[in-house]
Structures are given as structure tokens and as C-alpha cells.
C-alpha positions as CSV (number, residue, x, y, z in Angstrom):
1,M,-30.0,-4.8,1.1
2,V,-28.8,-4.2,4.6
3,P,-30.6,-5.8,7.4
4,V,-32.6,-3.9,10.1
5,K,-30.7,-3.4,13.0
6,S,-33.3,-4.3,15.3
7,L,-37.0,-4.6,17.0
8,N,-37.3,-0.3,17.9
9,H,-40.7,-1.2,18.9
10,L,-44.7,-2.3,18.2
11,G,-47.0,0.1,18.0
12,I,-50.7,-0.6,19.7
13,A,-53.5,1.5,18.8
14,V,-55.9,2.0,21.5
15,K,-58.9,5.0,22.1
16,S,-57.5,5.4,25.8
17,I,-53.6,5.6,27.2
18,D,-55.1,6.0,30.9
19,D,-57.4,2.9,30.3
20,H,-54.5,0.2,29.2
21,R,-51.8,2.0,31.5
22,P,-53.3,-0.4,34.6
23,Y,-52.7,-3.3,32.1
24,Y,-49.2,-2.5,30.9
25,E,-47.9,-1.9,34.2
26,E,-49.8,-3.6,36.7
27,T,-50.3,-7.0,35.0
28,L,-47.2,-6.8,32.3
29,G,-45.1,-5.1,34.8
30,A,-44.1,-3.4,31.8
31,E,-41.8,0.3,32.8
32,F,-44.2,3.5,31.9
33,E,-41.5,5.8,30.3
34,G,-44.2,8.7,29.6
35,I,-46.2,10.3,27.0
36,E,-45.4,12.2,23.8
37,E,-48.0,14.4,21.9
38,V,-47.1,14.4,17.9
39,A,-49.0,16.8,16.8
40,D,-48.3,16.0,12.9
41,Q,-49.6,12.8,12.9
42,K,-52.6,13.7,15.5
43,V,-51.9,11.5,18.2
44,R,-50.8,10.7,21.9
45,V,-47.8,8.0,22.3
46,G,-48.1,6.9,25.3
47,F,-44.1,4.5,25.8
48,F,-44.2,1.3,27.6
49,R,-40.8,-1.1,27.9
50,I,-40.3,-4.6,29.0
51,G,-36.8,-5.8,29.2
52,D,-35.5,-4.5,25.5
53,V,-38.7,-4.0,24.3
54,R,-41.0,-0.4,24.4
55,F,-44.9,-1.1,23.1
56,E,-46.1,2.8,22.0
57,L,-50.1,2.7,22.3
58,L,-51.6,5.2,20.0
59,E,-54.5,7.3,21.5
60,P,-55.9,9.7,18.4
61,T,-56.2,13.4,19.3
62,D,-58.4,14.6,16.4
63,P,-61.1,12.3,14.9
64,T,-59.5,12.7,11.2
65,S,-55.9,11.1,12.4
66,T,-55.1,7.5,10.6
67,I,-54.9,6.0,14.3
68,A,-58.6,7.6,14.5
69,S,-59.3,6.1,10.9
70,F,-57.9,2.6,12.1
71,L,-60.1,2.3,15.7
72,E,-63.2,2.9,13.3
73,K,-62.2,0.6,11.3
74,R,-60.5,-2.1,13.2
75,G,-60.7,-1.5,16.7
76,E,-58.0,-1.5,19.1
77,G,-55.3,-3.5,19.3
78,M,-52.1,-4.0,17.1
79,H,-51.1,-1.2,14.6
80,H,-47.9,-1.9,13.2
81,V,-44.1,-3.0,14.2
82,A,-41.1,-0.8,13.6
83,F,-37.4,-1.8,13.1
84,T,-34.4,0.4,13.9
85,V,-32.2,1.5,10.9
86,D,-29.2,3.0,10.1
87,R,-29.4,6.0,6.8
88,I,-32.9,5.7,6.4
89,E,-33.3,6.9,3.1
90,D,-30.7,4.5,2.0
91,R,-33.0,2.0,3.5
92,I,-36.1,3.8,2.0
93,A,-34.2,3.4,-1.7
94,E,-33.8,-0.2,-0.8
95,W,-37.1,-1.6,0.0
96,K,-38.5,0.9,-3.2
97,A,-35.5,-1.0,-5.7
98,A,-36.3,-4.3,-4.3
99,G,-40.4,-3.6,-5.1
100,L,-41.8,-2.7,-1.5
101,R,-44.7,-0.6,-1.4
102,M,-43.7,2.8,0.4
103,I,-46.5,4.8,2.8
104,D,-43.4,7.6,2.6
105,E,-41.0,8.3,0.1
106,T,-39.0,10.5,2.8
107,P,-38.3,10.4,6.1
108,R,-40.8,12.2,8.7
109,A,-40.6,13.2,12.1
110,G,-41.9,11.1,15.0
111,A,-41.6,10.3,18.8
112,H,-38.0,9.9,20.3
113,H,-36.8,12.6,17.5
114,M,-36.3,9.5,15.4
115,R,-37.2,9.5,11.7
116,I,-39.7,7.6,10.3
117,A,-40.8,5.7,7.0
118,F,-44.2,3.3,7.0
119,A,-43.8,0.7,4.2
120,H,-47.2,-0.3,2.8
121,P,-49.1,-3.6,4.8
122,K,-49.7,-4.7,1.0
123,S,-46.3,-5.0,0.4
124,T,-44.6,-6.5,3.2
125,H,-47.1,-9.6,3.9
126,G,-49.8,-7.8,5.8
127,V,-47.8,-5.7,8.5
128,L,-48.1,-2.2,8.2
129,T,-44.1,-2.2,8.8
130,E,-42.1,1.4,10.2
131,L,-38.8,2.5,10.0
132,C,-37.4,4.6,12.3
133,E,-33.5,5.7,12.5
134,P,-32.9,7.4,16.2
135,P,-30.7,10.8,16.8
136,S,-27.3,11.0,16.0
137,T,-25.8,11.5,19.5
138,P,-22.4,13.0,19.5
């Protein structure tokens, strides 16, 4: 099995990105990189960076989104861990062959023009795990 390349980001579910910005910027000294809306996932994503680690604050834009459901059931906090991979289709196939349950059997569009796929936390020791394939650079 091909290993992941690196930690891509930590996803944190929040009710309001604006309410959390002072903590990340002022208390932790994180660099705010902007906000992107991912309409098909019904979420706004606020990007912060500390050194080589990126944090994504996930704010629902619709009460039917998976993030809204997560917040209702569990409250604000850690949502997922994301890893950078090459050839995401191959990684999905490898993980499925190894017995991992995939939420996404094929990659979908994510923030920063990445292709993403999630593995179910029941097969990843309780941690929702995202595979991220950054866009190709010419």
C-alpha cells in the first residue's frame, strides 16, 4: 500500500468562522488565508495556517448539511483529519481492498480545487479521514 504523503489539514466544525477567528489569529498566531464556499457540500471553509499545518474551520451554510448535522449531534470541535495523496483513485481502491469502508467511492471536488474522498470513521479507528489530491501543477 502506498503511504500518504503528508498531513494536509485538520477540519474543525464551528457554528461561526467569524466567532473563532480571534482565537486562531490572536491567541494562536495563525495566519488567516481566507474563506471559500463549497456550495455542493453546503459549507463555508475558513483557512488558517500555523507553520506547515493548515486548519479548516467548517461552517454550515444550510441546516441540511453534514456539518450542521455534526454540530447538532456533537457540538463544535474536531471533525476530520486530512492527508495529501497522489493518484487518489488508486488510494481509494487500495483502501477498499484493505477492507476500509469509504464514504466516497469516487473523488469529489473539495476546497482549494482539490479532489477529495472520505473514509468512514468506523473503519479508521473512530477518526473521519479525508484523502486530498491537490491540483496538478504544469
